C-alpha positions as CSV (number, residue, x, y, z in Angstrom):
1,M,88.9,-3.9,179.9
2,N,87.4,-2.6,176.7
3,P,84.7,-0.2,178.0
4,R,82.5,-1.0,175.1
5,H,81.8,-4.5,176.4
6,N,79.0,-5.5,178.8
7,L,79.7,-8.0,181.6
8,I,77.2,-10.7,182.3
9,L,77.6,-12.7,185.5
10,I,76.3,-16.3,185.4
11,G,76.3,-19.1,188.0
12,M,74.2,-20.9,190.6
13,K,71.8,-19.2,193.0
14,S,73.7,-17.6,195.8
15,S,77.0,-17.5,194.0
16,G,77.3,-13.7,194.5
17,K,76.3,-12.5,191.1
18,T,74.3,-9.5,192.4
19,T,76.7,-8.5,195.1
20,I,79.9,-8.9,193.0
21,G,78.1,-7.3,190.0
22,K,77.4,-4.2,192.0
23,V,81.1,-4.0,193.1
24,L,82.2,-4.6,189.5
25,A,79.9,-1.9,188.2
26,Q,81.2,0.6,190.7
27,K,84.8,-0.2,190.1
28,L,84.4,0.0,186.3
29,G,82.1,3.0,186.3
30,L,79.3,1.0,184.6
31,R,75.6,0.7,185.2
32,F,74.4,-2.3,187.2
33,T,71.3,-4.3,186.1
34,D,69.9,-7.3,188.0
35,M,67.6,-9.7,186.1
36,D,65.5,-10.3,189.2
37,A,64.6,-6.6,189.3
38,E,63.9,-6.6,185.5
39,I,61.6,-9.6,185.9
40,E,59.7,-7.8,188.7
41,R,59.4,-4.7,186.6
42,L,58.1,-6.5,183.6
43,H,55.7,-8.5,185.7
44,G,54.4,-5.3,187.2
45,E,53.8,-3.8,183.8
46,Q,52.0,-7.0,182.5
47,K,50.0,-7.9,185.5
48,G,49.7,-4.6,187.4
49,E,50.9,-6.0,190.7
50,A,54.2,-5.6,192.5
51,L,55.6,-9.0,193.5
52,R,59.2,-10.1,194.4
53,F,60.6,-12.5,191.8
54,R,60.3,-15.4,194.3
55,E,56.6,-14.6,194.8
56,I,56.1,-14.4,191.0
57,F,57.6,-17.9,190.7
58,Q,55.4,-19.3,193.6
59,K,52.2,-17.6,192.4
60,Y,52.4,-18.2,188.7
61,G,54.7,-21.2,188.4
62,K,57.9,-22.1,186.6
63,D,56.7,-21.9,183.0
64,Y,55.3,-18.3,183.5
65,F,58.5,-17.3,185.3
66,R,60.9,-18.7,182.7
67,N,58.9,-17.0,179.9
68,L,58.9,-13.7,181.8
69,E,62.6,-14.2,182.4
70,T,63.3,-14.6,178.6
71,A,61.1,-11.6,177.8
72,A,63.0,-9.5,180.4
73,L,66.3,-10.6,179.0
74,R,65.2,-9.5,175.5
75,A,64.1,-6.1,177.0
76,V,67.4,-5.7,178.7
77,S,69.3,-6.4,175.4
78,V,67.2,-3.8,173.5
79,A,67.0,-1.1,176.2
80,H,70.7,-1.1,177.2
81,N,72.1,-1.3,173.7
82,E,73.7,2.2,174.0
83,Q,74.9,2.1,177.6
84,Q,77.4,-0.4,179.0
85,F,76.4,-2.4,182.0
86,V,77.1,-5.2,184.4
87,L,74.2,-7.7,184.4
88,A,73.6,-10.3,187.2
89,T,71.5,-13.1,185.8
90,G,69.3,-15.6,187.6
91,G,70.9,-19.1,188.1
92,G,68.4,-20.7,185.7
93,L,68.5,-18.1,182.9
94,P,71.4,-19.7,181.0
95,L,69.8,-23.1,181.1
96,A,67.1,-22.2,178.6
97,E,68.4,-22.8,175.1
98,E,66.7,-19.7,173.7
99,N,68.4,-17.5,176.2
100,R,72.0,-18.6,175.3
101,P,72.4,-16.6,172.1
102,L,70.8,-13.6,173.8
103,L,73.3,-13.8,176.6
104,T,76.4,-14.3,174.4
105,G,75.3,-11.5,172.2
106,L,75.1,-9.1,175.1
107,G,78.8,-9.2,176.1
108,T,81.4,-11.0,178.1
109,L,80.0,-13.8,180.2
110,V,81.7,-14.5,183.5
111,F,80.9,-17.7,185.4
112,L,81.2,-17.4,189.2
113,D,82.1,-21.0,190.0
114,V,81.6,-21.3,193.7
115,A,82.8,-24.4,195.5
116,Q,79.9,-26.7,196.6
117,E,80.8,-26.6,200.3
118,V,80.6,-22.8,200.2
119,L,77.5,-22.7,198.1
120,L,75.3,-25.1,200.1
121,P,75.0,-23.1,203.3
122,R,74.4,-19.9,201.3
123,I,71.6,-21.5,199.3
124,T,69.9,-23.3,202.2
125,G,70.4,-20.4,204.7
126,R,66.7,-19.4,204.2
127,G,65.3,-22.9,203.8
128,I,65.5,-25.5,201.1
129,P,64.7,-24.1,197.7
130,A,61.7,-25.4,195.7
131,F,64.0,-26.4,192.8
132,F,66.0,-28.8,194.9
133,P,65.0,-32.3,193.7
134,Y,65.6,-33.9,197.1
135,P,64.3,-31.6,199.9
136,D,65.5,-34.1,202.5
137,D,69.0,-34.2,201.1
138,P,70.1,-30.7,200.1
139,A,73.8,-31.8,199.6
140,R,72.7,-34.4,197.1
141,S,70.3,-31.9,195.4
142,L,73.1,-29.3,195.0
143,A,75.6,-31.9,193.8
144,E,73.2,-33.1,191.0
145,L,72.3,-29.5,190.0
146,L,75.9,-28.5,189.8
147,A,76.8,-31.6,187.8
148,A,74.0,-30.6,185.3
149,R,74.6,-26.9,185.3
150,R,78.4,-26.4,185.5
151,P,79.0,-27.7,182.0
152,I,76.4,-25.3,180.6
153,Y,77.8,-22.3,182.5
154,R,81.4,-23.2,181.5
155,A,80.4,-23.7,177.8
156,L,78.8,-20.2,177.7
157,A,81.4,-18.4,179.8
158,H,84.2,-16.4,178.3
159,L,85.8,-16.4,181.7
160,T,85.4,-18.6,184.7
161,V,86.4,-17.5,188.2
162,A,86.7,-20.2,190.9
163,C,85.3,-18.8,194.2
164,R,85.6,-20.0,197.7
165,S,85.6,-17.6,200.6
166,E,87.3,-14.6,199.0
167,S,85.9,-11.2,199.6
168,Q,83.6,-9.6,197.0
169,E,86.3,-7.0,196.4
170,T,88.9,-9.7,195.7
171,I,86.6,-11.6,193.3
172,A,85.8,-8.4,191.5
173,D,89.5,-7.5,191.2
174,T,90.2,-11.0,189.9
175,I,87.5,-10.6,187.2
176,I,88.9,-7.2,186.2
177,H,92.4,-8.7,186.0
178,Q,91.2,-11.6,183.8
179,L,89.3,-9.1,181.6
180,E,92.4,-7.0,181.1
181,N,94.1,-10.2,179.7
182,Y,91.1,-11.3,177.7
183,P,91.2,-10.7,173.9
184,H,88.2,-8.5,172.9
185,E,87.1,-7.5,169.4
186,D,87.1,-3.8,169.0
């Protein structure tokens, strides 16, 4: 991998972006950044309160959260311009049209494409998420969300890694191997 390129992990909620991102950062000797933490930091600066990203969404709503998310992405792109990093994004971040050029301008996008049957129990493990359109039918909700989101993730991604039940280490090694064979501009 060209050490001058950042890695940006995209994919659905619970696809392993944060966990695999940390493993990748450690293996590559890069700094790890998580968009959820950046959103929390920015919110704290703006509102003077410390809330987890889920609490921010619940208290202030989707529009506020998405605007904060875009502002946090802009801040990450400016603040980390000199130091290479691995970035784990939120699942909804690539869906906003205005975020796409920011993401692609940051580095190499890697889509963690987790099989639906693996993803469903991960996502619903702590209850049905508020963004599921059919709370009484989580499988249908996830199927519809994946049908809408996968094409966006795939179109943005430079690399796609199909994930099932592999270990985090194996997925990180697969990404590194794919990056070694990916043509980068120097």
